[in-house]
Gaussian input, Z-matrix of N, CA and C with variables (Angstrom, degrees):
# hf/3-21g

backbone

0 1
 N
 C     1     B1
 C     2     B2     1     A1
 N     3     B3     2     A2     1     D1
 C     4     B4     3     A3     2     D2
 C     5     B5     4     A4     3     D3
 N     6     B6     5     A5     4     D4
 C     7     B7     6     A6     5     D5
 C     8     B8     7     A7     6     D6
 N     9     B9     8     A8     7     D7
 C    10    B10     9     A9     8     D8
 C    11    B11    10    A10     9     D9
 N    12    B12    11    A11    10    D10
 C    13    B13    12    A12    11    D11
 C    14    B14    13    A13    12    D12
 N    15    B15    14    A14    13    D13
 C    16    B16    15    A15    14    D14
 C    17    B17    16    A16    15    D15
 N    18    B18    17    A17    16    D16
 C    19    B19    18    A18    17    D17
 C    20    B20    19    A19    18    D18
 N    21    B21    20    A20    19    D19
 C    22    B22    21    A21    20    D20
 C    23    B23    22    A22    21    D21
 N    24    B24    23    A23    22    D22
 C    25    B25    24    A24    23    D23
 C    26    B26    25    A25    24    D24
 N    27    B27    26    A26    25    D25
 C    28    B28    27    A27    26    D26
 C    29    B29    28    A28    27    D27
 N    30    B30    29    A29    28    D28
 C    31    B31    30    A30    29    D29
 C    32    B32    31    A31    30    D30
 N    33    B33    32    A32    31    D31
 C    34    B34    33    A33    32    D32
 C    35    B35    34    A34    33    D33
 N    36    B36    35    A35    34    D34
 C    37    B37    36    A36    35    D35
 C    38    B38    37    A37    36    D36
 N    39    B39    38    A38    37    D37
 C    40    B40    39    A39    38    D38
 C    41    B41    40    A40    39    D39
 N    42    B42    41    A41    40    D40
 C    43    B43    42    A42    41    D41
 C    44    B44    43    A43    42    D42
 N    45    B45    44    A44    43    D43
 C    46    B46    45    A45    44    D44
 C    47    B47    46    A46    45    D45
 N    48    B48    47    A47    46    D46
 C    49    B49    48    A48    47    D47
 C    50    B50    49    A49    48    D48
 N    51    B51    50    A50    49    D49
 C    52    B52    51    A51    50    D50
 C    53    B53    52    A52    51    D51
 N    54    B54    53    A53    52    D52
 C    55    B55    54    A54    53    D53
 C    56    B56    55    A55    54    D54
 N    57    B57    56    A56    55    D55
 C    58    B58    57    A57    56    D56
 C    59    B59    58    A58    57    D57
 N    60    B60    59    A59    58    D58
 C    61    B61    60    A60    59    D59
 C    62    B62    61    A61    60    D60
 N    63    B63    62    A62    61    D61
 C    64    B64    63    A63    62    D62
 C    65    B65    64    A64    63    D63
 N    66    B66    65    A65    64    D64
 C    67    B67    66    A66    65    D65
 C    68    B68    67    A67    66    D66
 N    69    B69    68    A68    67    D67
 C    70    B70    69    A69    68    D68
 C    71    B71    70    A70    69    D69
 N    72    B72    71    A71    70    D70
 C    73    B73    72    A72    71    D71
 C    74    B74    73    A73    72    D72
 N    75    B75    74    A74    73    D73
 C    76    B76    75    A75    74    D74
 C    77    B77    76    A76    75    D75
 N    78    B78    77    A77    76    D76
 C    79    B79    78    A78    77    D77
 C    80    B80    79    A79    78    D78
 N    81    B81    80    A80    79    D79
 C    82    B82    81    A81    80    D80
 C    83    B83    82    A82    81    D81
 N    84    B84    83    A83    82    D82
 C    85    B85    84    A84    83    D83
 C    86    B86    85    A85    84    D84
 N    87    B87    86    A86    85    D85
 C    88    B88    87    A87    86    D86
 C    89    B89    88    A88    87    D87
 N    90    B90    89    A89    88    D88
 C    91    B91    90    A90    89    D89
 C    92    B92    91    A91    90    D90
 N    93    B93    92    A92    91    D91
 C    94    B94    93    A93    92    D92
 C    95    B95    94    A94    93    D93
 N    96    B96    95    A95    94    D94
 C    97    B97    96    A96    95    D95
 C    98    B98    97    A97    96    D96
 N    99    B99    98    A98    97    D97
 C   100   B100    99    A99    98    D98
 C   101   B101   100   A100    99    D99
 N   102   B102   101   A101   100   D100
 C   103   B103   102   A102   101   D101
 C   104   B104   103   A103   102   D102
 N   105   B105   104   A104   103   D103
 C   106   B106   105   A105   104   D104
 C   107   B107   106   A106   105   D105
 N   108   B108   107   A107   106   D106
 C   109   B109   108   A108   107   D107
 C   110   B110   109   A109   108   D108
 N   111   B111   110   A110   109   D109
 C   112   B112   111   A111   110   D110
 C   113   B113   112   A112   111   D111
 N   114   B114   113   A113   112   D112
 C   115   B115   114   A114   113   D113
 C   116   B116   115   A115   114   D114
 N   117   B117   116   A116   115   D115
 C   118   B118   117   A117   116   D116
 C   119   B119   118   A118   117   D117
 N   120   B120   119   A119   118   D118
 C   121   B121   120   A120   119   D119
 C   122   B122   121   A121   120   D120
 N   123   B123   122   A122   121   D121
 C   124   B124   123   A123   122   D122
 C   125   B125   124   A124   123   D123
 N   126   B126   125   A125   124   D124
 C   127   B127   126   A126   125   D125
 C   128   B128   127   A127   126   D126
 N   129   B129   128   A128   127   D127
 C   130   B130   129   A129   128   D128
 C   131   B131   130   A130   129   D129
 N   132   B132   131   A131   130   D130
 C   133   B133   132   A132   131   D131
 C   134   B134   133   A133   132   D132
 N   135   B135   134   A134   133   D133
 C   136   B136   135   A135   134   D134
 C   137   B137   136   A136   135   D135
 N   138   B138   137   A137   136   D136
 C   139   B139   138   A138   137   D137
 C   140   B140   139   A139   138   D138
 N   141   B141   140   A140   139   D139
 C   142   B142   141   A141   140   D140
 C   143   B143   142   A142   141   D141
 N   144   B144   143   A143   142   D142
 C   145   B145   144   A144   143   D143
 C   146   B146   145   A145   144   D144
 N   147   B147   146   A146   145   D145
 C   148   B148   147   A147   146   D146
 C   149   B149   148   A148   147   D147
 N   150   B150   149   A149   148   D148
 C   151   B151   150   A150   149   D149
 C   152   B152   151   A151   150   D150
 N   153   B153   152   A152   151   D151
 C   154   B154   153   A153   152   D152
 C   155   B155   154   A154   153   D153
 N   156   B156   155   A155   154   D154
 C   157   B157   156   A156   155   D155
 C   158   B158   157   A157   156   D156
 N   159   B159   158   A158   157   D157
 C   160   B160   159   A159   158   D158
 C   161   B161   160   A160   159   D159
 N   162   B162   161   A161   160   D160
 C   163   B163   162   A162   161   D161
 C   164   B164   163   A163   162   D162
 N   165   B165   164   A164   163   D163
 C   166   B166   165   A165   164   D164
 C   167   B167   166   A166   165   D165
 N   168   B168   167   A167   166   D166
 C   169   B169   168   A168   167   D167
 C   170   B170   169   A169   168   D168
 N   171   B171   170   A170   169   D169
 C   172   B172   171   A171   170   D170
 C   173   B173   172   A172   171   D171
 N   174   B174   173   A173   172   D172
 C   175   B175   174   A174   173   D173
 C   176   B176   175   A175   174   D174
 N   177   B177   176   A176   175   D175
 C   178   B178   177   A177   176   D176
 C   179   B179   178   A178   177   D177
 N   180   B180   179   A179   178   D178
 C   181   B181   180   A180   179   D179
 C   182   B182   181   A181   180   D180
 N   183   B183   182   A182   181   D181
 C   184   B184   183   A183   182   D182
 C   185   B185   184   A184   183   D183
 N   186   B186   185   A185   184   D184
 C   187   B187   186   A186   185   D185
 C   188   B188   187   A187   186   D186
 N   189   B189   188   A188   187   D187
 C   190   B190   189   A189   188   D188
 C   191   B191   190   A190   189   D189
 N   192   B192   191   A191   190   D190
 C   193   B193   192   A192   191   D191
 C   194   B194   193   A193   192   D192
 N   195   B195   194   A194   193   D193
 C   196   B196   195   A195   194   D194
 C   197   B197   196   A196   195   D195
 N   198   B198   197   A197   196   D196
 C   199   B199   198   A198   197   D197
 C   200   B200   199   A199   198   D198
 N   201   B201   200   A200   199   D199
 C   202   B202   201   A201   200   D200
 C   203   B203   202   A202   201   D201
 N   204   B204   203   A203   202   D202
 C   205   B205   204   A204   203   D203
 C   206   B206   205   A205   204   D204
 N   207   B207   206   A206   205   D205
 C   208   B208   207   A207   206   D206
 C   209   B209   208   A208   207   D207
 N   210   B210   209   A209   208   D208
 C   211   B211   210   A210   209   D209
 C   212   B212   211   A211   210   D210
 N   213   B213   212   A212   211   D211
 C   214   B214   213   A213   212   D212
 C   215   B215   214   A214   213   D213
 N   216   B216   215   A215   214   D214
 C   217   B217   216   A216   215   D215
 C   218   B218   217   A217   216   D216
 N   219   B219   218   A218   217   D217
 C   220   B220   219   A219   218   D218
 C   221   B221   220   A220   219   D219
 N   222   B222   221   A221   220   D220
 C   223   B223   222   A222   221   D221
 C   224   B224   223   A223   222   D222
 N   225   B225   224   A224   223   D223
 C   226   B226   225   A225   224   D224
 C   227   B227   226   A226   225   D225
 N   228   B228   227   A227   226   D226
 C   229   B229   228   A228   227   D227
 C   230   B230   229   A229   228   D228
 N   231   B231   230   A230   229   D229
 C   232   B232   231   A231   230   D230
 C   233   B233   232   A232   231   D231
 N   234   B234   233   A233   232   D232
 C   235   B235   234   A234   233   D233
 C   236   B236   235   A235   234   D234
 N   237   B237   236   A236   235   D235
 C   238   B238   237   A237   236   D236
 C   239   B239   238   A238   237   D237
 N   240   B240   239   A239   238   D238
 C   241   B241   240   A240   239   D239
 C   242   B242   241   A241   240   D240
 N   243   B243   242   A242   241   D241
 C   244   B244   243   A243   242   D242
 C   245   B245   244   A244   243   D243
 N   246   B246   245   A245   244   D244
 C   247   B247   246   A246   245   D245
 C   248   B248   247   A247   246   D246
 N   249   B249   248   A248   247   D247
 C   250   B250   249   A249   248   D248
 C   251   B251   250   A250   249   D249
 N   252   B252   251   A251   250   D250
 C   253   B253   252   A252   251   D251
 C   254   B254   253   A253   252   D252
 N   255   B255   254   A254   253   D253
 C   256   B256   255   A255   254   D254
 C   257   B257   256   A256   255   D255
 N   258   B258   257   A257   256   D256
 C   259   B259   258   A258   257   D257
 C   260   B260   259   A259   258   D258
 N   261   B261   260   A260   259   D259
 C   262   B262   261   A261   260   D260
 C   263   B263   262   A262   261   D261

   B1=1.4299
   B2=1.4927
   B3=1.3137
   B4=1.5032
   B5=1.5526
   B6=1.3179
   B7=1.4939
   B8=1.6068
   B9=1.2276
   B10=1.4853
   B11=1.5825
   B12=1.3953
   B13=1.3209
   B14=1.5555
   B15=1.3223
   B16=1.4302
   B17=1.5129
   B18=1.2884
   B19=1.4014
   B20=1.5251
   B21=1.2732
   B22=1.5231
   B23=1.4879
   B24=1.3475
   B25=1.4807
   B26=1.6540
   B27=1.2581
   B28=1.5075
   B29=1.5166
   B30=1.3015
   B31=1.4531
   B32=1.5724
   B33=1.3734
   B34=1.4307
   B35=1.5981
   B36=1.2926
   B37=1.5236
   B38=1.4677
   B39=1.3699
   B40=1.4779
   B41=1.5120
   B42=1.2448
   B43=1.5419
   B44=1.5053
   B45=1.4240
   B46=1.4081
   B47=1.5578
   B48=1.4052
   B49=1.4453
   B50=1.5274
   B51=1.2251
   B52=1.4797
   B53=1.4764
   B54=1.3664
   B55=1.4781
   B56=1.5610
   B57=1.2952
   B58=1.5175
   B59=1.5551
   B60=1.2696
   B61=1.4453
   B62=1.5782
   B63=1.3939
   B64=1.5013
   B65=1.5412
   B66=1.3570
   B67=1.4152
   B68=1.5220
   B69=1.3357
   B70=1.5547
   B71=1.5421
   B72=1.3469
   B73=1.2952
   B74=1.6713
   B75=1.2874
   B76=1.6052
   B77=1.5194
   B78=1.2762
   B79=1.5046
   B80=1.6536
   B81=1.1897
   B82=1.5439
   B83=1.4993
   B84=1.3667
   B85=1.5278
   B86=1.6085
   B87=1.2205
   B88=1.5401
   B89=1.5291
   B90=1.3432
   B91=1.5388
   B92=1.5709
   B93=1.2886
   B94=1.5525
   B95=1.4488
   B96=1.4430
   B97=1.4532
   B98=1.5732
   B99=1.3595
   B100=1.4695
   B101=1.4489
   B102=1.2574
   B103=1.5132
   B104=1.5388
   B105=1.4005
   B106=1.4175
   B107=1.5165
   B108=1.3605
   B109=1.4360
   B110=1.4393
   B111=1.2511
   B112=1.5577
   B113=1.4477
   B114=1.3713
   B115=1.4291
   B116=1.4265
   B117=1.3003
   B118=1.5563
   B119=1.5369
   B120=1.4099
   B121=1.3909
   B122=1.5671
   B123=1.2543
   B124=1.5009
   B125=1.5973
   B126=1.2191
   B127=1.3785
   B128=1.4854
   B129=1.3414
   B130=1.4588
   B131=1.5284
   B132=1.3217
   B133=1.4170
   B134=1.6194
   B135=1.2584
   B136=1.4744
   B137=1.6246
   B138=1.3713
   B139=1.4962
   B140=1.5131
   B141=1.3522
   B142=1.3708
   B143=1.5112
   B144=1.2588
   B145=1.4848
   B146=1.5216
   B147=1.3068
   B148=1.4365
   B149=1.4689
   B150=1.3364
   B151=1.5363
   B152=1.4376
   B153=1.2959
   B154=1.5041
   B155=1.5057
   B156=1.3364
   B157=1.4310
   B158=1.5331
   B159=1.2151
   B160=1.4694
   B161=1.5677
   B162=1.3613
   B163=1.5359
   B164=1.4645
   B165=1.3789
   B166=1.4398
   B167=1.5718
   B168=1.3495
   B169=1.2864
   B170=1.5685
   B171=1.2945
   B172=1.5018
   B173=1.4339
   B174=1.3719
   B175=1.3833
   B176=1.4560
   B177=1.3876
   B178=1.4571
   B179=1.4407
   B180=1.3390
   B181=1.5329
   B182=1.4752
   B183=1.3691
   B184=1.4012
   B185=1.4639
   B186=1.2958
   B187=1.5114
   B188=1.4877
   B189=1.4347
   B190=1.4741
   B191=1.5029
   B192=1.2901
   B193=1.5549
   B194=1.4404
   B195=1.4158
   B196=1.3196
   B197=1.5402
   B198=1.4409
   B199=1.4730
   B200=1.4637
   B201=1.3527
   B202=1.4760
   B203=1.5474
   B204=1.2856
   B205=1.4607
   B206=1.5556
   B207=1.2723
   B208=1.4563
   B209=1.5574
   B210=1.4451
   B211=1.4635
   B212=1.5203
   B213=1.3802
   B214=1.4845
   B215=1.6230
   B216=1.2643
   B217=1.4936
   B218=1.6113
   B219=1.2675
   B220=1.5043
   B221=1.4904
   B222=1.3741
   B223=1.4641
   B224=1.5281
   B225=1.2411
   B226=1.4830
   B227=1.4915
   B228=1.2949
   B229=1.3777
   B230=1.4559
   B231=1.3115
   B232=1.4416
   B233=1.4965
   B234=1.3339
   B235=1.4385
   B236=1.5104
   B237=1.4600
   B238=1.3785
   B239=1.5311
   B240=1.2992
   B241=1.5745
   B242=1.5180
   B243=1.4244
   B244=1.4142
   B245=1.5136
   B246=1.2656
   B247=1.5152
   B248=1.6214
   B249=1.3002
   B250=1.5372
   B251=1.6800
   B252=1.2949
   B253=1.4221
   B254=1.5410
   B255=1.2608
   B256=1.3835
   B257=1.5702
   B258=1.2512
   B259=1.4786
   B260=1.5611
   B261=1.2637
   B262=1.4610
   B263=1.5011
   A1=107.45
   A2=118.03
   A3=123.30
   A4=112.24
   A5=112.65
   A6=118.69
   A7=107.31
   A8=115.69
   A9=118.63
   A10=109.74
   A11=112.95
   A12=117.87
   A13=108.37
   A14=115.89
   A15=122.10
   A16=110.85
   A17=118.64
   A18=123.41
   A19=114.50
   A20=118.14
   A21=127.38
   A22=105.64
   A23=114.06
   A24=119.62
   A25=102.72
   A26=110.05
   A27=120.68
   A28=111.36
   A29=115.70
   A30=124.20
   A31=106.37
   A32=111.34
   A33=112.86
   A34=106.68
   A35=114.15
   A36=120.02
   A37=114.64
   A38=108.28
   A39=123.65
   A40=114.81
   A41=115.36
   A42=122.68
   A43=109.01
   A44=112.51
   A45=115.44
   A46=108.03
   A47=111.68
   A48=116.69
   A49=109.47
   A50=116.82
   A51=120.81
   A52=111.17
   A53=116.93
   A54=116.77
   A55=107.76
   A56=110.60
   A57=117.55
   A58=113.97
   A59=116.42
   A60=119.56
   A61=108.11
   A62=116.03
   A63=112.88
   A64=111.72
   A65=118.06
   A66=125.40
   A67=111.88
   A68=119.49
   A69=120.62
   A70=102.64
   A71=110.84
   A72=117.22
   A73=105.04
   A74=109.91
   A75=111.95
   A76=113.25
   A77=117.47
   A78=117.18
   A79=106.77
   A80=116.18
   A81=115.36
   A82=104.53
   A83=119.65
   A84=122.24
   A85=107.76
   A86=113.89
   A87=122.40
   A88=105.26
   A89=113.53
   A90=121.92
   A91=109.35
   A92=112.60
   A93=112.63
   A94=122.75
   A95=110.99
   A96=120.51
   A97=106.21
   A98=121.18
   A99=118.85
   A100=114.64
   A101=120.01
   A102=120.34
   A103=115.62
   A104=112.39
   A105=110.97
   A106=113.53
   A107=112.11
   A108=121.27
   A109=117.47
   A110=116.10
   A111=125.02
   A112=104.98
   A113=125.44
   A114=124.52
   A115=110.65
   A116=113.78
   A117=119.79
   A118=103.68
   A119=114.04
   A120=122.81
   A121=106.98
   A122=120.74
   A123=128.26
   A124=103.50
   A125=119.67
   A126=118.21
   A127=117.73
   A128=115.14
   A129=121.55
   A130=112.42
   A131=120.24
   A132=122.41
   A133=110.16
   A134=115.31
   A135=123.03
   A136=109.01
   A137=111.92
   A138=115.17
   A139=107.86
   A140=121.17
   A141=123.21
   A142=112.79
   A143=120.29
   A144=125.38
   A145=111.52
   A146=118.91
   A147=124.93
   A148=112.20
   A149=119.12
   A150=120.67
   A151=112.02
   A152=117.14
   A153=121.66
   A154=107.82
   A155=112.17
   A156=119.58
   A157=113.92
   A158=112.70
   A159=121.76
   A160=105.63
   A161=116.09
   A162=121.00
   A163=105.66
   A164=122.36
   A165=120.77
   A166=107.85
   A167=121.32
   A168=126.01
   A169=111.34
   A170=116.92
   A171=120.03
   A172=109.13
   A173=124.98
   A174=122.51
   A175=114.24
   A176=116.25
   A177=123.07
   A178=113.43
   A179=117.49
   A180=123.72
   A181=105.61
   A182=125.33
   A183=123.51
   A184=112.71
   A185=118.13
   A186=127.95
   A187=109.74
   A188=114.70
   A189=121.62
   A190=109.92
   A191=117.51
   A192=121.64
   A193=119.91
   A194=117.44
   A195=125.91
   A196=116.14
   A197=113.65
   A198=116.46
   A199=107.78
   A200=114.67
   A201=118.49
   A202=105.28
   A203=115.68
   A204=125.69
   A205=113.48
   A206=113.46
   A207=118.03
   A208=105.55
   A209=112.35
   A210=113.70
   A211=114.99
   A212=113.14
   A213=115.33
   A214=109.07
   A215=118.14
   A216=122.53
   A217=106.67
   A218=111.11
   A219=119.04
   A220=112.08
   A221=116.47
   A222=115.04
   A223=113.02
   A224=123.26
   A225=126.78
   A226=108.84
   A227=124.21
   A228=127.34
   A229=111.65
   A230=121.98
   A231=124.96
   A232=112.01
   A233=115.32
   A234=118.40
   A235=112.94
   A236=115.64
   A237=121.54
   A238=111.01
   A239=113.65
   A240=120.41
   A241=109.92
   A242=116.40
   A243=120.12
   A244=106.34
   A245=118.87
   A246=125.21
   A247=108.45
   A248=116.40
   A249=117.33
   A250=101.89
   A251=117.93
   A252=114.57
   A253=116.22
   A254=116.91
   A255=128.85
   A256=110.93
   A257=113.10
   A258=117.19
   A259=115.77
   A260=115.48
   A261=119.01
   A262=114.96
   D1=113.40
   D2=179.01
   D3=-62.48
   D4=144.49
   D5=171.30
   D6=-85.35
   D7=131.13
   D8=178.03
   D9=-130.41
   D10=167.44
   D11=174.92
   D12=-130.86
   D13=131.42
   D14=-175.36
   D15=-67.16
   D16=132.50
   D17=176.18
   D18=-99.35
   D19=-7.30
   D20=-179.65
   D21=-145.93
   D22=154.38
   D23=173.62
   D24=-68.29
   D25=135.56
   D26=-177.29
   D27=-162.58
   D28=167.46
   D29=174.74
   D30=-111.82
   D31=130.11
   D32=178.37
   D33=-145.44
   D34=127.76
   D35=-176.37
   D36=44.29
   D37=56.20
   D38=175.82
   D39=67.20
   D40=4.84
   D41=-177.74
   D42=-107.23
   D43=136.97
   D44=177.08
   D45=-98.00
   D46=114.91
   D47=-174.05
   D48=-103.06
   D49=147.81
   D50=171.44
   D51=-109.60
   D52=160.68
   D53=-174.83
   D54=-61.35
   D55=135.27
   D56=-177.45
   D57=99.81
   D58=-15.74
   D59=-177.12
   D60=-71.74
   D61=131.67
   D62=173.89
   D63=-86.79
   D64=149.87
   D65=-177.97
   D66=-156.61
   D67=162.99
   D68=175.16
   D69=-110.82
   D70=153.02
   D71=178.61
   D72=-144.32
   D73=163.40
   D74=174.28
   D75=-66.04
   D76=161.98
   D77=-175.54
   D78=-64.80
   D79=-34.28
   D80=-176.66
   D81=-72.21
   D82=-50.78
   D83=-176.63
   D84=-58.65
   D85=-38.11
   D86=-178.34
   D87=-55.54
   D88=-63.14
   D89=179.73
   D90=-46.41
   D91=-50.00
   D92=177.34
   D93=-60.33
   D94=-47.50
   D95=-179.46
   D96=-61.55
   D97=-47.52
   D98=175.22
   D99=-60.00
   D100=-39.65
   D101=-179.86
   D102=-65.40
   D103=-31.25
   D104=176.21
   D105=-101.50
   D106=21.38
   D107=176.89
   D108=50.47
   D109=44.70
   D110=173.96
   D111=-100.71
   D112=-19.49
   D113=175.74
   D114=-152.51
   D115=165.36
   D116=177.30
   D117=-133.41
   D118=162.48
   D119=-176.97
   D120=-70.19
   D121=140.91
   D122=-175.30
   D123=-64.18
   D124=-45.70
   D125=-170.59
   D126=-74.38
   D127=-14.79
   D128=175.09
   D129=-81.59
   D130=-8.63
   D131=175.17
   D132=-110.65
   D133=44.37
   D134=-174.40
   D135=-52.69
   D136=-56.73
   D137=-173.50
   D138=-150.04
   D139=93.36
   D140=-177.44
   D141=-60.82
   D142=-30.04
   D143=-178.86
   D144=-67.46
   D145=-18.17
   D146=176.83
   D147=-87.93
   D148=2.98
   D149=174.51
   D150=-67.07
   D151=160.11
   D152=176.98
   D153=-71.85
   D154=143.43
   D155=178.65
   D156=-61.15
   D157=150.74
   D158=-176.49
   D159=-77.30
   D160=167.41
   D161=-177.59
   D162=-72.08
   D163=-31.60
   D164=-178.80
   D165=-69.38
   D166=-43.34
   D167=-179.12
   D168=-63.12
   D169=-38.81
   D170=174.61
   D171=-67.15
   D172=-38.87
   D173=178.14
   D174=-64.87
   D175=-38.58
   D176=173.73
   D177=-58.16
   D178=-49.62
   D179=-179.02
   D180=-62.58
   D181=-41.84
   D182=-176.42
   D183=-68.36
   D184=-37.59
   D185=175.06
   D186=-57.07
   D187=-45.27
   D188=-178.29
   D189=-65.75
   D190=-33.22
   D191=173.53
   D192=-79.17
   D193=-2.80
   D194=174.54
   D195=87.22
   D196=19.07
   D197=179.45
   D198=-89.66
   D199=137.47
   D200=176.27
   D201=-82.48
   D202=121.25
   D203=-175.15
   D204=-96.38
   D205=126.89
   D206=175.30
   D207=-90.43
   D208=140.63
   D209=-179.15
   D210=-70.52
   D211=-8.83
   D212=-179.39
   D213=-88.90
   D214=-11.20
   D215=-179.92
   D216=-62.19
   D217=137.50
   D218=168.80
   D219=-95.75
   D220=-177.91
   D221=-179.48
   D222=-67.35
   D223=-27.17
   D224=179.92
   D225=-65.63
   D226=-46.99
   D227=176.25
   D228=-67.36
   D229=-44.24
   D230=174.16
   D231=-53.14
   D232=-48.05
   D233=-179.09
   D234=-61.10
   D235=-39.63
   D236=178.85
   D237=-60.52
   D238=-49.87
   D239=-177.12
   D240=-60.42
   D241=-38.57
   D242=-174.02
   D243=-72.91
   D244=-36.69
   D245=-179.52
   D246=-68.78
   D247=-31.55
   D248=-176.24
   D249=-76.66
   D250=-39.86
   D251=-179.70
   D252=-73.98
   D253=-26.98
   D254=175.58
   D255=-69.79
   D256=-44.60
   D257=176.48
   D258=-70.73
   D259=-27.85
   D260=-174.49
   D261=-79.66

């Protein structure tokens, strides 16, 4: 039985679950709940703080470092520019 985490408020197996609540489901139910985005696998959410920064966070960081940011720059270019300034 896979461990899951509810992504939305829902009822499962007579329990009222809120978003973020861990629970276990049968293999078949787990596949269905993941497919309809009512749950996600517990191991896939190991550490959300280790996720890559968003584009807005990168733009804010670049602006704080004094980099003139073009709206056309993607995350790769922003990371390169931040690294250049950080190493200088």
